[in-house]
Every structure is written in structure tokens, then in C-alpha cells.
C-alpha positions as a printed NumPy array, in Angstrom:
array([[-13.804,   3.563, -19.355],
       [-11.924,   3.013, -22.906],
       [ -8.733,   1.83 , -20.988],
       [ -7.647,  -1.157, -18.894],
       [ -4.945,  -0.442, -15.998],
       [ -2.047,  -1.931, -15.681],
       [ -0.107,  -1.771, -12.193],
       [  2.87 ,  -3.005, -10.703],
       [  4.717,  -2.356,  -7.452],
       [  8.011,  -1.557,  -5.967],
       [  7.933,  -1.92 ,  -2.61 ],
       [ 10.679,  -1.041,   0.053],
       [ 10.638,  -2.351,   3.49 ],
       [ 13.32 ,  -1.452,   6.152],
       [ 14.361,  -4.379,   8.135],
       [ 14.285,  -4.708,  11.796],
       [ 17.551,  -5.512,  12.373],
       [ 19.484,  -4.26 ,  15.225],
       [ 22.415,  -3.076,  13.589],
       [ 22.538,  -1.645,   9.799],
       [ 22.854,  -3.848,   7.049],
       [ 27.06 ,  -2.915,   6.522],
       [ 28.141,  -1.629,   9.581],
       [ 27.541,  -1.836,  13.587],
       [ 25.409,   1.347,  13.836],
       [ 22.156,   1.065,  15.592],
       [ 19.347,   0.709,  13.36 ],
       [ 16.728,   2.836,  15.009],
       [ 14.09 ,   5.253,  13.697],
       [ 14.86 ,   8.653,  14.994],
       [ 17.626,   9.812,  17.293],
       [ 19.359,  13.492,  16.889],
       [ 20.949,  13.716,  13.016],
       [ 23.787,  12.231,  11.998],
       [ 24.511,  10.474,  15.088],
       [ 23.937,   6.975,  14.137],
       [ 26.346,   7.005,  11.155],
       [ 29.923,   5.998,  10.912],
       [ 32.9  ,   6.061,   8.068],
       [ 31.164,   2.723,   6.177],
       [ 27.716,   4.358,   6.502],
       [ 29.205,   7.28 ,   4.783],
       [ 31.606,   5.576,   2.164],
       [ 34.973,   6.933,   3.72 ],
       [ 37.85 ,   5.846,   1.74 ],
       [ 39.502,   2.93 ,   3.252],
       [ 36.661,   1.63 ,   5.084],
       [ 34.708,  -2.232,   4.054],
       [ 31.371,  -2.914,   4.281],
       [ 30.665,  -6.34 ,   6.269],
       [ 27.092,  -8.215,   5.176],
       [ 24.801,  -8.228,   8.45 ],
       [ 23.849, -12.108,   8.217],
       [ 20.339, -11.509,  10.125],
       [ 19.515,  -9.28 ,   7.01 ],
       [ 19.961, -12.309,   4.832],
       [ 17.775, -14.639,   7.068],
       [ 14.994, -11.958,   6.711],
       [ 15.104, -11.576,   3.357],
       [ 14.996, -15.612,   2.676],
       [ 12.139, -15.562,   5.394],
       [ 10.493, -12.848,   3.323],
       [ 10.579, -14.964,   0.001],
       [  9.205, -17.543,   1.554],
       [  6.489, -16.081,   2.778],
       [  5.81 , -14.982,  -0.742],
       [  6.298, -18.515,  -2.376],
       [  9.666, -17.203,  -3.661],
       [ 12.626, -19.364,  -5.278],
       [ 15.66 , -19.   ,  -3.144],
       [ 19.066, -18.359,  -5.324],
       [ 21.71 , -20.715,  -4.076],
       [ 24.13 , -17.393,  -5.943],
       [ 23.752, -13.588,  -5.829],
       [ 25.908, -10.728,  -5.61 ],
       [ 25.696,  -7.488,  -5.044],
       [ 26.117,  -4.384,  -7.074],
       [ 26.72 ,  -0.432,  -7.372],
       [ 23.948,   1.472,  -8.712],
       [ 25.24 ,   4.686,  -9.358],
       [ 23.688,   8.09 ,  -8.929],
       [ 24.275,  11.438,  -7.853],
       [ 21.82 ,  12.683,  -5.269],
       [ 22.848,  14.095,  -1.969],
       [ 21.361,  11.964,   0.32 ],
       [ 23.797,   9.006,  -0.377],
       [ 27.5  ,  10.436,   0.097],
       [ 28.861,   7.579,  -1.706],
       [ 27.139,   8.377,  -4.86 ],
       [ 26.107,   5.077,  -5.128],
       [ 23.544,   2.709,  -3.832],
       [ 24.741,  -1.21 ,  -2.81 ],
       [ 21.728,  -3.238,  -4.169],
       [ 21.355,  -6.252,  -6.353],
       [ 20.794,  -6.123, -10.054],
       [ 20.526,  -8.913, -12.145],
       [ 20.806, -11.856,  -9.324],
       [ 18.654, -11.198,  -6.702],
       [ 18.297, -13.615,  -3.722],
       [ 14.764, -14.223,  -4.168],
       [ 12.657, -14.651,  -6.839],
       [  9.654, -15.935,  -9.061],
       [  6.877, -16.005,  -6.573],
       [  3.402, -14.935,  -6.05 ],
       [  0.932, -13.938,  -3.248],
       [ -2.548, -14.019,  -3.021],
       [ -5.05 , -11.52 ,  -2.611],
       [ -8.789, -11.077,  -1.767],
       [-10.524,  -8.996,  -4.153],
       [-14.605,  -8.726,  -3.032],
       [-15.195, -12.352,  -2.741],
       [-12.423, -13.65 ,  -5.181],
       [ -9.017, -14.804,  -4.844],
       [ -6.286, -12.785,  -7.142],
       [ -2.635, -14.283,  -7.469],
       [ -0.298, -11.262,  -8.3  ],
       [  3.202, -12.581,  -9.176],
       [  6.483, -11.256,  -7.499],
       [  9.349, -10.45 ,  -9.545],
       [ 11.995, -10.094,  -7.627],
       [ 12.627,  -9.283,  -3.514],
       [ 16.347,  -8.28 ,  -3.328],
       [ 18.558,  -6.265,  -0.768],
       [ 19.96 ,  -2.617,  -0.615],
       [ 20.753,  -0.093,   1.401],
       [ 18.694,   2.67 ,   2.521],
       [ 19.69 ,   6.399,   1.901],
       [ 19.748,   9.206,   4.075],
       [ 17.194,  11.843,   4.129],
       [ 16.94 ,  15.537,   3.2  ],
       [ 15.063,  18.376,   5.412],
       [ 13.978,  21.35 ,   3.271],
       [ 13.612,  24.887,   4.351],
       [  9.911,  26.249,   4.554],
       [ 11.316,  29.043,   2.198],
       [ 12.988,  26.634,  -0.001],
       [ 16.221,  28.141,  -0.421],
       [ 18.43 ,  25.254,   1.862],
       [ 18.004,  21.567,   2.522],
       [ 19.712,  19.665,   5.271],
       [ 20.972,  16.253,   5.335],
       [ 20.148,  13.328,   8.08 ],
       [ 22.382,  10.398,   7.777],
       [ 21.204,   8.359,  10.303],
       [ 19.079,   6.246,   7.302],
       [ 22.017,   5.755,   5.427],
       [ 22.636,   2.089,   5.208],
       [ 19.533,   0.623,   7.111],
       [ 18.886,  -2.653,   5.484],
       [ 16.294,  -2.941,   2.792],
       [ 14.538,  -5.247,   1.098],
       [ 12.471,  -4.282,  -2.309],
       [  9.48 ,  -6.498,  -3.478],
       [  8.923,  -6.239,  -6.998],
       [  5.57 ,  -7.22 ,  -8.631],
       [  4.986,  -8.228, -11.871],
       [  2.484,  -5.82 , -13.521],
       [ -0.518,  -8.328, -12.437],
       [ -2.553,  -5.334, -10.346],
       [ -5.547,  -4.083, -12.669],
       [ -6.938,  -1.521, -10.192],
       [ -5.701,   1.12 ,  -7.451],
       [ -8.334,  -0.687,  -5.146],
       [ -6.326,  -4.177,  -5.646],
       [ -2.987,  -2.113,  -5.501],
       [ -4.049,  -1.061,  -1.683],
       [ -5.384,  -4.823,  -1.076],
       [ -1.978,  -6.258,  -2.504],
       [  0.261,  -3.516,  -0.038],
       [ -2.159,  -4.277,   2.649],
       [ -1.478,  -7.746,   2.24 ],
       [  2.324,  -7.7  ,   2.169],
       [  2.125,  -5.682,   5.136],
       [  0.3  ,  -8.293,   7.057],
       [  2.781, -11.19 ,   6.032],
       [  5.834,  -8.953,   6.941],
       [  4.027,  -8.128,  10.518],
       [  3.632, -11.861,  10.938],
       [  7.046, -13.096,   9.826],
       [  8.507, -10.113,  12.241],
       [ 11.287,  -9.079,   9.493],
       [ 10.018,  -5.28 ,   9.942],
       [  7.641,  -3.086,  11.911],
       [  6.204,  -1.822,   8.651],
       [  5.491,   1.541,  10.292],
       [  4.382,   3.686,   7.145],
       [  4.275,   6.584,   9.089],
       [  8.001,   6.175,   9.696],
       [  8.956,   5.34 ,   6.309],
       [  9.801,   1.604,   6.935],
       [  7.146,   0.618,   4.367],
       [  6.943,   2.524,   1.548],
       [  5.732,   1.702,  -2.115],
       [  6.495,   3.212,  -5.847],
       [  3.433,   2.983,  -8.116],
       [  4.384,   1.649, -11.546],
       [  1.241,   2.3  , -13.465],
       [  0.038,   2.744, -17.441],
       [ -3.067,   2.493, -19.915],
       [ -3.466,   0.106, -22.733],
       [ -7.036,  -0.067, -24.633],
       [ -9.041,  -2.635, -23.885],
       [ -8.798,  -5.926, -24.991],
       [ -5.117,  -4.942, -26.346],
       [ -2.121,  -6.905, -25.24 ],
       [  0.288,  -4.031, -25.978],
       [  1.44 ,  -2.14 , -22.837],
       [  0.961,   1.591, -22.834],
       [  4.046,   4.083, -21.805],
       [  4.064,   3.898, -18.003],
       [  4.997,   6.625, -15.131],
       [  6.195,   5.939, -11.437],
       [  5.153,   7.66 ,  -8.574],
       [  7.586,   7.428,  -5.904],
       [  7.462,   6.563,  -1.853],
       [  3.919,   6.704,  -1.307],
       [  4.156,   5.966,   2.594],
       [  0.308,   5.098,   3.101],
       [ -2.399,   2.555,   1.762],
       [ -4.609,   5.508,   0.96 ],
       [ -2.325,   7.522,  -0.513],
       [ -1.225,   4.225,  -2.881],
       [ -4.688,   4.004,  -3.873],
       [ -5.673,   7.801,  -4.003],
       [ -2.136,   8.285,  -6.056],
       [ -3.192,   5.279,  -8.812],
       [ -6.527,   6.309,  -9.12 ],
       [ -5.082,  10.129,  -9.94 ],
       [ -2.44 ,   8.728, -12.371],
       [ -4.842,   6.81 , -13.906],
       [ -7.417,   9.093, -14.707],
       [ -4.291,  11.991, -15.848],
       [ -3.612,   9.482, -18.219],
       [ -6.522,   8.92 , -19.662],
       [ -7.23 ,  12.61 , -20.461],
       [ -3.862,  12.675, -21.95 ],
       [ -4.918,   9.664, -24.384],
       [ -8.116,  10.824, -24.991],
       [ -6.649,  14.468, -26.001],
       [ -4.602,  12.344, -28.607],
       [ -1.208,  13.262, -27.042],
       [  1.192,  10.919, -25.677],
       [  2.575,   9.897, -22.216],
       [  5.563,  10.121, -21.18 ],
       [  7.776,   7.978, -19.337],
       [  8.645,   9.806, -16.261],
       [  8.925,   9.752, -12.473],
       [  6.178,  11.726, -10.634],
       [  5.751,  13.286,  -6.617],
       [  2.759,  12.349,  -5.178],
       [  1.091,  15.404,  -2.666],
       [ -1.49 ,  13.442,  -0.919],
       [ -2.67 ,  16.542,   0.815],
       [ -3.622,  18.622,  -3.058],
       [ -4.396,  14.891,  -4.715],
       [ -1.809,  16.298,  -7.333],
       [  1.211,  14.598,  -8.721],
       [  4.325,  16.078, -10.271],
       [  6.785,  15.757, -12.675],
       [ 10.335,  15.185, -10.72 ],
       [ 12.362,  13.702, -13.61 ],
       [ 12.562,  11.585, -16.5  ],
       [ 12.521,   7.915, -16.325],
       [ 15.845,   6.253, -16.133],
       [ 16.757,   3.186, -17.284],
       [ 19.172,   0.568, -16.172],
       [ 21.786,   1.947, -18.125],
       [ 21.543,   5.44 , -16.166],
       [ 22.676,   4.113, -13.384],
       [ 25.666,   2.491, -14.581],
       [ 25.772,  -0.883, -12.652],
       [ 28.605,  -3.022, -12.228],
       [ 29.403,  -5.912,  -9.288],
       [ 30.038,  -4.561,  -5.461],
       [ 33.965,  -5.34 ,  -5.285],
       [ 33.794,  -4.933,  -1.92 ],
       [ 31.656,  -7.608,  -1.164],
       [ 31.399, -11.334,  -1.929],
       [ 29.148, -13.075,  -3.643],
       [ 26.134, -14.793,  -1.308],
       [ 26.593, -18.463,  -1.525],
       [ 23.641, -20.131,   0.271],
       [ 23.035, -24.058,   1.424],
       [ 20.207, -26.142,   1.335],
       [ 20.78 , -26.061,   5.259],
       [ 20.519, -22.801,   5.412],
       [ 17.127, -22.008,   3.759],
       [ 15.95 , -25.542,   5.382],
       [ 16.502, -24.16 ,   8.742],
       [ 14.862, -20.569,   8.169],
       [ 11.23 , -22.833,   6.191],
       [ 11.302, -24.832,   9.259],
       [ 11.06 , -21.619,  11.74 ],
       [  8.406, -19.653,   9.791],
       [  5.243, -18.986,  11.542],
       [  1.429, -19.729,  10.816],
       [  0.563, -17.191,   8.062],
       [ -2.154, -15.082,   7.584],
       [ -4.312, -17.24 ,   5.206],
       [ -3.427, -20.434,   6.906],
       [ -4.488, -18.588,  10.634],
       [ -7.722, -17.413,   8.674],
       [ -8.899, -20.772,   7.999],
       [ -7.855, -22.178,  11.272],
       [-10.482, -19.743,  12.756],
       [-13.017, -20.61 ,  10.62 ],
       [-12.633, -24.22 ,  11.108],
       [-11.567, -24.559,  14.737],
       [-12.997, -21.247,  16.364],
       [-16.131, -21.622,  14.015],
       [-15.957, -17.646,  13.564],
       [-17.869, -16.135,  10.568],
       [-15.506, -15.879,   7.388],
       [-15.936, -12.179,   7.554],
       [-14.483, -11.558,  11.216],
       [-11.718, -13.674,  10.249],
       [-10.415, -12.208,   7.523],
       [-10.433,  -8.745,   9.344],
       [ -8.813,  -9.882,  12.3  ],
       [ -6.061, -11.98 ,  10.583],
       [ -5.474,  -8.637,   8.904],
       [ -3.465,  -7.648,  11.644],
       [ -0.778,  -9.921,  13.615],
       [ -1.703,  -7.617,  17.166],
       [ -5.215,  -8.295,  16.965],
       [ -5.171, -12.135,  15.95 ],
       [ -2.896, -12.412,  18.673],
       [ -4.902, -10.59 ,  21.172],
       [ -8.018, -13.008,  19.806],
       [ -6.106, -16.35 ,  20.689],
       [ -5.128, -15.448,  24.189],
       [ -8.446, -13.902,  24.918],
       [-10.156, -16.965,  23.586],
       [ -7.623, -18.88 ,  25.571],
       [ -9.121, -17.076,  29.001],
       [-12.452, -16.674,  28.029],
       [-13.45 , -20.151,  26.11 ],
       [-16.21 , -18.341,  24.027],
       [-14.073, -17.781,  20.449],
       [-17.918, -16.465,  19.271],
       [-17.874, -13.687,  21.938],
       [-14.385, -12.692,  21.811],
       [-14.806, -12.205,  17.584],
       [-17.662, -10.352,  18.257],
       [-16.497,  -8.066,  20.974],
       [-13.379,  -7.41 ,  18.614],
       [-15.111,  -6.749,  15.696],
       [-17.167,  -4.21 ,  17.574],
       [-15.424,  -2.156,  20.536],
       [-12.018,  -3.039,  19.613],
       [-12.308,  -2.029,  16.259],
       [-14.284,   0.915,  17.033],
       [-11.721,   2.177,  19.228],
       [ -8.259,   1.463,  17.005],
       [-10.143,   3.588,  14.134],
       [-10.91 ,   6.369,  16.744],
       [ -7.625,   6.261,  18.457],
       [ -4.894,   4.278,  16.645],
       [ -3.472,   1.009,  16.999],
       [ -1.887,   2.288,  20.621],
       [ -4.812,   0.847,  22.302],
       [ -3.383,  -2.667,  21.505],
       [ -0.189,  -1.757,  24.021],
       [ -2.886,  -1.371,  26.876],
       [ -5.071,  -3.874,  26.076],
       [ -4.009,  -8.352,  26.283],
       [ -5.532, -11.798,  26.202],
       [ -5.549, -11.455,  30.333],
       [ -7.721,  -8.446,  31.132],
       [ -9.419,  -8.628,  27.894],
       [-10.353, -12.257,  28.314],
       [-10.989, -11.636,  32.522],
       [-13.744,  -8.699,  31.443],
       [-15.291, -11.367,  28.864],
       [-15.14 , -14.321,  31.   ],
       [-17.402, -12.298,  33.705],
       [-19.642, -11.129,  31.048],
       [-19.949, -14.596,  29.551],
       [-21.167, -16.018,  33.437],
       [-23.395, -13.095,  33.851],
       [-21.315, -11.356,  36.631],
       [-21.511,  -7.69 ,  34.472],
       [-23.753,  -6.733,  31.838],
       [-22.739,  -5.953,  28.198],
       [-23.064,  -2.19 ,  29.191],
       [-20.63 ,  -2.633,  32.186],
       [-17.94 ,  -4.485,  30.309],
       [-17.789,  -1.241,  27.623],
       [-16.764,   0.707,  31.067],
       [-14.334,  -1.78 ,  32.125],
       [-12.689,  -1.92 ,  29.021],
       [-12.663,   1.603,  28.51 ],
       [-11.174,   2.179,  32.023],
       [ -8.407,  -0.843,  31.799],
       [ -7.277,   1.059,  28.457],
       [ -6.824,   4.313,  30.277],
       [ -5.521,   2.791,  33.323],
       [ -4.16 ,  -1.049,  33.109],
       [ -6.092,  -1.526,  36.171],
       [ -7.496,  -5.47 ,  36.751],
       [-11.095,  -6.092,  35.279],
       [-11.582,  -7.538,  38.622],
       [-10.63 ,  -4.388,  40.563],
       [-12.521,  -1.92 ,  38.395],
       [-15.639,  -4.19 ,  38.877],
       [-15.17 ,  -3.974,  42.548],
       [-14.485,  -0.049,  43.001],
       [-17.262,   0.965,  40.638],
       [-19.687,  -1.623,  42.183],
       [-20.328,  -2.922,  38.339],
       [-21.284,  -6.438,  39.545],
       [-25.019,  -7.575,  38.15 ],
       [-27.427,  -6.451,  40.53 ],
       [-29.711,  -9.586,  41.396],
       [-31.71 ,  -8.581,  44.783],
       [-34.894,  -8.955,  44.021],
       [-36.692,  -6.556,  46.33 ],
       [-34.53 ,  -3.562,  44.696],
       [-35.448,  -4.821,  41.239],
       [-39.344,  -5.269,  42.363],
       [-39.291,  -1.853,  43.508],
       [-37.331,  -0.369,  40.693],
       [-39.32 ,  -1.725,  38.331],
       [-42.695,  -0.534,  40.219],
       [-41.317,   3.018,  40.461],
       [-40.57 ,   2.918,  36.713],
       [-44.179,   1.834,  35.908],
       [-45.777,   4.284,  38.014],
       [-43.455,   7.282,  36.491],
       [-44.81 ,   6.287,  33.523],
       [-48.782,   6.27 ,  33.308],
       [-49.098,   6.681,  29.328],
       [-46.653,   4.253,  28.835],
       [-48.63 ,   1.246,  30.877],
       [-51.599,   2.947,  29.497],
       [-50.245,   1.618,  25.87 ],
       [-48.851,  -1.62 ,  27.298],
       [-52.351,  -2.379,  28.098],
       [-54.   ,  -1.655,  25.063],
       [-51.251,  -4.197,  22.924],
       [-48.148,  -1.819,  21.903],
       [-45.836,  -4.298,  22.642],
       [-43.13 ,  -1.587,  22.234],
       [-44.082,  -0.127,  25.811],
       [-41.936,  -3.492,  26.717],
       [-39.349,  -2.273,  25.557],
       [-39.347,   0.785,  26.923],
       [-40.176,  -0.423,  30.051],
       [-36.974,  -2.637,  30.039],
       [-34.685,   0.515,  28.969],
       [-35.892,   3.014,  31.603],
       [-35.509,   0.089,  34.562],
       [-31.959,  -1.013,  33.238],
       [-30.986,   2.457,  33.504],
       [-32.675,   3.345,  37.096],
       [-30.306,   0.034,  38.124],
       [-27.345,   2.059,  36.52 ],
       [-26.988,  -1.032,  33.593],
       [-26.335,  -3.458,  36.526],
       [-29.674,  -5.37 ,  36.288],
       [-29.55 ,  -8.643,  35.283],
       [-31.463,  -7.966,  32.105],
       [-33.434, -11.92 ,  32.374],
       [-34.478, -11.17 ,  35.471],
       [-35.571,  -7.764,  35.013],
       [-37.346,  -9.206,  31.551],
       [-38.904, -11.555,  33.478],
       [-39.603, -10.056,  36.557],
       [-41.362,  -6.944,  34.495],
       [-43.299,  -9.134,  32.667],
       [-44.801, -10.594,  35.504],
       [-45.503,  -6.915,  37.251],
       [-47.034,  -5.831,  33.86 ],
       [-49.469,  -8.629,  33.645],
       [-50.545,  -7.815,  37.352],
       [-51.348,  -4.339,  36.429],
       [-53.406,  -5.776,  33.195],
       [-55.258,  -7.726,  35.534],
       [-56.009,  -5.128,  38.022]])
């Protein structure tokens, strides 16, 4: 409690270009080890890299989405280090002249807006992947990921808590998905973050010694790692000891971090300009063209949903956090014509299923079949319970809603004779409940409604059942 937490994030984002950053190798996750690499990826003598133009476009697009300035002139540099996952023993990156800089992203913390500064966004190539044996005696190297295009988003130290760090990363993920420059699959390493954290005495302007937690690949891990590191540093400072500047590895299963190495400074990497790549000079037309192609961003879409569709602000915030869900909302509303009904169903039934089974359900449901289901519900052709049943079946089979309804006989049952007979049978089956109702216990009416709807297998028209049940109960009271 006696310290302020200061956090900055370095977010690494793999761009979803067709080919790698400096060669024609396929840029795709997975594959047999060492089958998606070439002499350029591996830095063989005599090879020359050629910059993928789409990488430039995507980087500028990300910069514009994060309110950054775009540099008319930038260059590439070599960052030298001897790690086995980079066969050249250096990484091509941008050191002191990044392509995008001086931006910001607003996040929602509680009900307040907080602005987080973006120091820079630069381009670099990804490294390979080490696969360690279970006994810790051997390591294998897969170079398929070498040369995959990355952008690194570096924030200013404006984040004040582990919760804010999670919210910020989630906001960045949403923006990147909206502008479609990355698939942001954190489980595949497409989006990962390093957490730089320090503590300082409350109210002090003197920064503390920071540590860096490397390669966190989930929102939960970022928050947990930041929380644990803040607590670890507080314990050290409370004991009158010194926090060392170092790089640490977070083990999310154990909820602990471990020292990897002392933190390197810029001079340790011996940066120098990349001699095989020319500087990047962007003219205003290039940037202007990209700016014109920018899609509607999450914040703009959120405001439109509140103003145009009249859905609650809270619903709009949750729906627009995920581009696929927001797209589903719009396409479903177009078919159904009732945005509030669509919003309610997304916030309940769809979100529930995503939480249970993951976002893959969004591949099985679309605005056409979801919209048709809700349209039939809105018209009173099916009940709420039947609509849930239709959604479950179409998620499993992809069958059209109308065919599901006909096959399972789910249309609302409005045959007055059948409803009347069912109500009579239910009342006769529960004489004690009838006595409760006659004696003035209103809860008995709800009991009879539930039993009647169940007897009709959820296919009764609630308004019709309610009207006919009230009439029959009144008749019984008068007897």
C-alpha cells in the first residue's frame, strides 16, 4: 500500500501477411518443423532480404489506429545477440528511427477513460522456436517462425495497476482485430507481451528499478504476472533490500517468476544500421491512401450502437470488444430488425456459450441463421425455450432454423382446444395448488403457468396460456 505501481508494456504482434517479412516463405502457424524456411530466413551467406510492402501498410495502419505520427523517413538496424533461436545471431529491427511514434490509446477503467501513451511502433522479424526435452538435457530448434513479420508496440509507463495492464492489452487486441492486421491468437503466439514494472514510494516522482517479464501470452497471465511482481518487489523494498534490474520468466501454472538474466541495455545489443536494406521513405499519398481505407474502430462503433440502435452502453462495450461478435450483432439486426432483442441474446445465450466452449462457435453461427431464429421469436412463431433449442442445434449441425423448427415441431401451439384441455388436466393434477390460489396465494398462478408450459413442451404461446389459465382459475373460484 505504500507504493505506486508503474507499468509499461512491450507488445509483440505477428502480422498476418501471406509471406514473411524479407522472403517469399509462407507465413502460417504450424507445419512440420523447419519446412517453412529458406536461406534468407536462415541468414545464409550471399542472401539479401527484400522488405514485404504489405508489412509497411499494416504497420502504418496500426499506427493510425493508435493515433501515432508516421515517420517520413525510417531505417532498419541489426540487433546483435547470440541466442540459438536466431540463426544469424542478430535480429533485423528498428532501433532509433521507428516508423510510427508518439501516439495514444484510451482505455475504460471502471467508468473512467484513461489515456495510455504509445512511445513507438516499430517493425522487426520474429525468431525461431526452441523445443526443450522433458529431462532438460536437450533442445531442438524449429526455424519456421524465423522471419515472420512483427510489430512491437511500446507504451509509455502510464499504466498504474495489473488490471489496467490487462485492460490495455485487451483494448490493443480488439483494435488489431478490427483493422485486420493480425489474427491475435495469443495461444499461438501471434500476440504476446513483455511487462516492465517498477515500484516507487507513493507520491514520489523518482522511478524505481524496473524488471521485465517476458513473453506473456494471455490476458490473464499479464495481470497475474504484474500482480505477483508488484508484490515481490514490495516485499524486497519493505525488507530494506534492493530490487535488481533483470529479465524474468513467468510460470503461469506455478504463479511464480524466475530470473532469466540481467537486463540488457541498448549498448549490449551493439545496434548498427542494417546494410542490406535501404531506408524507408513514405510519401503523404501512401499514408493518405491507408487512412482512407481505415475501418470503423471499436470506440466509434460503440458510440454508434448506443445512438443508432439504442442498446445499453454496457452491452455496446462488451459486444464491440470482439469484432466477430460485433459483426454478428450487425448482420443479425439487419435480418431481425430488433437490435435490443439481438443485444439481449448475444449478452446472454451467445456469451454464455463462448465462455463454455470458446469463440469457435462464431464459425457455426451467422447473422442469417441467428437473425431468422430471433425474427421467428419476435413474431411469436416460437417460444424463448424453443429459440434456445434451435440455437443449440444449428451450432451443432449448421441446419437452417426453419428446417430445425419443422423437424422438431417447435412452432408455437395455439390450438385452443389443446391448450384448454392441458390447463384443465394440470389444475386437476394439483388440487393443493388450486386451494392455495383460491385462498389468495398468487404464487400458485406462476406454478400453474410453469406446469402448463412444461406440459405443452415449451411450445405454448405464453400470452394465450396466461389468458386462458386466468379464465379457468376464475371459473374454479366461482364454483
